[in-house]
C-alpha positions in Angstrom: 10.9 -14.3 -17.2 10.3 -14.9 -13.5 7.2 -13.6 -11.7 9.4 -11.3 -9.6 10.9 -9.8 -12.8 7.4 -9.3 -14.3 6.3 -7.5 -11.1 9.4 -5.2 -11.3 8.9 -4.5 -15.0 5.2 -3.6 -14.7 5.7 -1.4 -11.6 8.7 0.4 -13.1 6.7 1.1 -16.2 3.6 2.3 -14.4 5.1 4.4 -11.6 8.8 5.2 -12.3 9.5 4.4 -8.6 12.3 6.0 -6.6 12.5 2.7 -4.7 11.3 -0.8 -5.6 12.1 -4.0 -3.9 10.4 -7.3 -4.8 11.0 -10.2 -2.4 9.9 -13.8 -3.2 8.8 -15.2 0.1 7.4 -18.4 -1.3 9.9 -20.7 0.4 8.6 -19.5 3.8 5.2 -20.8 2.9 6.2 -24.2 1.7 3.4 -26.7 2.7 0.9 -23.9 3.3 -2.3 -23.3 1.3 -1.6 -21.5 -1.9 2.0 -22.7 -2.3 2.1 -24.2 -5.7 5.6 -25.7 -5.5 6.8 -23.4 -8.3 8.5 -21.1 -5.8 6.7 -18.1 -7.1 3.4 -17.7 -5.1 4.1 -15.3 -2.3 5.6 -11.9 -2.7 6.4 -8.7 -0.7 6.7 -5.5 -2.6 8.1 -2.2 -1.2 7.6 0.7 -3.6 7.9 4.4 -3.3 6.8 6.9 -6.0 5.8 10.5 -6.0 2.7 9.6 -8.1 1.1 8.0 -5.0 0.9 11.4 -3.2 -2.6 12.4 -4.2 -4.0 8.8 -3.6 -5.5 7.3 -0.4 -4.1 4.1 0.9 -6.8 2.1 -0.8 -6.3 3.9 -4.1 -2.6 3.2 -4.0 -3.2 -0.5 -3.5 -5.7 -0.5 -6.3 -3.3 1.3 -8.6 -0.6 -1.3 -7.9 -3.0 -4.2 -8.6 -4.2 -2.5 -11.8 -0.6 -2.0 -13.0 0.2 -5.6 -12.3 -2.9 -6.7 -14.2 -5.3 -9.6 -13.7 -3.1 -12.0 -15.6 -0.2 -11.6 -13.2 -2.1 -11.2 -10.0 -4.0 -14.3 -10.9 -0.8 -16.3 -10.7 0.1 -14.9 -7.2 -1.4 -16.4 -4.1 -0.2 -13.6 -1.7 1.0 -10.1 -2.3 2.1 -7.9 0.6 2.4 -4.2 -0.3 4.4 -1.5 1.5 3.7 1.7 -0.4 5.2 5.0 0.3 5.7 8.4 -1.3 9.5 8.5 -1.0 
């Protein structure tokens, strides 16, 4: 399973999002620090879920990182998050 697929599966399971887009931006970082050559090091995630409503911005980011887990986030060099309620 690709890292992008793992991200999608974990976030879908944790938040039942109304919108979820996972973009692998690794190719744009070829030759930069953190690019492992695997093609799966830099990601942008756009997620919307009603469950984020009572959370602050920091709490939302922490919740996403917790849902992904240390084992997965440890394999990712960069993770850009766009979190919304709808």
